[in-house]
N, C-alpha and C positions, 0 to 999 in steps of 0.2 A: 504494500500500500504506500502510495506517495503522500505528500503533504497537501495534495489537492483537496479542496472542499467539495464534498459529494452532493450532487443535486438531489433534493428530497422529492417526494411524490407531488406535493403541492406546487413546487417550482417547476417541475417537469410538465405538469398538466397545463400550466400557464404559458410555457415557453413559446410555443408557436404563435399564440395570440399576441403576446407582448412583442414578438419580433415580426409582426405582420408584414411590414414593408420588406424585410429581408427574405421573406418566404415567397414573394411574388415572382412570377415568371420574368417580368421585365428587369427586376433587380438582379436575379440570379443568372440571366443570360450571359453576361460577360464572364462571370466566374466559371460557368459550365463550359463555355467555349474554350477558355484558357486551359482548364484541367483536362478536358477531353483531348485537346491538341497535344498535351504532354503525355497523356496515357497512350495515345496511338492505338496500336493493336493489342496492347498488353492489359494488365490488370491494375486497378487503383486501390490503394488502402488509405482509409481516412482514420487518423487518430482522433479520439474524442468525437465520434460520429454523432453523438447526441440523439436528437429526434429524427435525424436523417434529412435535415433541411437542405443539405447539399448532396449527400450521398444518394438519396432516393431519386431525385431528378437526373443525376449523373448516370445512374444505372438505367433509367428509362431512355437515355440517349444511346444505350447499347454498350457502355463501358462496364465491364465486370468489376463490381465494387465490393470490397469487404471492409469491415470496420473493427475498431477497438473502442470500448466504452466502459467507463468506470461506474456509472450510475445505472443500477437496474431499473430505476424509475424512468430515466430518459430512454433506455432501451425498450421498455414496455410501450412507450408512445410510438417509437419507430416501428415496432412490430404490428401496429395497426395499419401501417402503410406498406410494409414489405415483409414477407416471411423469411425464415432462415435460409431456405433454398435459393430464394431470389437475391438476398443480401445477407450473407453470413456475418455475424458480429461476435467477437470474443469479448466476454465480460472481464475487464481487468484494466490495469493502468498502462499508459502509453510509454512508460520508461522500460518495461520489461516483458510485457505480454507478447507472445510470439504467435503469428498467424501462419498457417502452412503455406508453402510456396513462395515464389518471388513475384515482385511487382515492378512495373516500369515507372510507377508514380506512388509516392507517399505524400499526403498533404495534411495540413493543419490550418483551419480557417478561423477567422473572427477572434483573434487574440488568444486562442486557447492554450498556446504554450505557456502563457503567463499564469495559468492555473497551477503550474508547478512552481512551488514557492522557494526553491533553493536552486543555486547555480548547478550543483551536482546533478540534481534531477533533470534539469534542462539539458545538460550534457548527455545524460543517459537517454533522453528522448531522441537526440540526434543519432546516437549510436544504435538505438533500436530501429530507427528509420533506415539507417545504412544497412543493417542486417537483413532487412526485408527487400532491399532494392536489388534488381538485377544489374549487371554491368551496364553503365550508360544511363541508368534510371535517375529520376529526379526527386528531390525532396522540396516541397513548397510550403512556405509559411506566410500567412497574412497576419500582420501585427502592427499595432499603433506605435508611433514614435513617442516616447515619453514627453509630455507637454511641459517640461520644466522651465522653458523659456517664459511661460506665463506666470511663474512664481516670483513676485517681488520679494525683496529681502524681508525675512521674518514671517512670511506667509507659507502655509503648508497645504492649502486647499485651492483647487481649480474647478470652477463649474463647467460642465460640458452640456447640460440641457436645462433650460428654464422654460417650461411650457405649461399650458393649462392643466395637463394631466400628469405631469412628471417633473420632478426636480432632481437633478443628478449632479454630484460633484465628487471629485477624487481628492483624497488626502495622501500625503507622501511621507514615507520614512526614507530619507535620502541616504542613510547609512546602510540599511539592509536592502535597498532597492525594492521596497514593498509599497504598493499603492493600494488603497482601499476605496472601492467604488461604492458610494452611498446613494441610495435611491429612495425617494418619497413618491409613491405612485398612488394616484387617486383611484379608488375602487368604487364603481357605481356613481350614482348621482347624489349621494348623501353628503358629499364633501369630505369624507374621511380619507385619510392617506395611510397606505401600508408602507412600512419602513423596511428596507433591506440593505444588506451590505455584503460585499465579496472582496476577498483579498487576492492580490496578483503580484507576481514578481516581474517588474519591467526590465527590459534589456535593450541595449542599443544595437543597431545593425552590426557594428564592428564586433561586438561581443558574440553575437550569433555566428558571425563568420569564423571566429576562433573556435567556437563549439563545433562547427562543421568541419574544420580542419582536423580537430581531435578525432572526429568520426570518420575521417578519410574522404570527406566531400569537399568540392571546390565550388565557389560562387560562380554561377553562370550568368545571372542577370538580376537586377533589382529595379522594380518599377514602383510607381506611386499608386497604381490601382490596377484592376483587372482588365481595363481597356488599354493598358500599355503606356500610360502617360509617364514621362520621365520622372525619376525620383530626384528631388531637390532638397535643399536645406529647409524649405518651408513645407514639405510634404507631411501631413499628419499621420500617414501610415505607409507601409511598404509591403509589396509582394516580392519575396525573395525566393530564388530558385537555385538550389545547389545540386551538383551532378556527381554521381559516383563514377569513377574512372572505368573505362571499358576494359 
């Protein structure tokens, strides 16, 4: 078991509805195009596959997809969309769980590597990805760039959403590289808010590149989004692709 915080039943049941925009066909199209292109004629493995937001439609495109998932409750939601024969998933953590066979693509989307709260665990995630890759295969991560430039001296919190139904802000432990995402979400029309929080370990792109080198992978490209925009110093996230030598 890693230090990841496990999704419970209530959170799993709400997940797809709360991430409604990210589950739409229009939103997912560039992601699926990108991943399908890298998978080619081979198999794809999604670490932390969750409810299948990406894995299920990627499988529907004809890419053989398998997954690893730590939360049995998230997996239960996925199983309403695809059975084990269609999309096999191993229940376990992404640092050590082994799925049979080799893959041309292993991928982690939507900041999920940050669920691993130590550097050692993140390194093991890279190593586990490399173990699954066939020669020439790729490991892809979608991850936000730590927004520390928004922190004035003496401040430890950065808001990321202030809307009618949701208030969100991150607080930072700059020594341990831990951020906590705080959420106040309005439930229903009674004006009440539900409070939630999750911990994450942020990492800079250069740190991830070193993890990749430890695992025997080399950086192939880094982009700002799934559409292929160039990554710059002002990019709030990156899509990074590392390759296993042939």
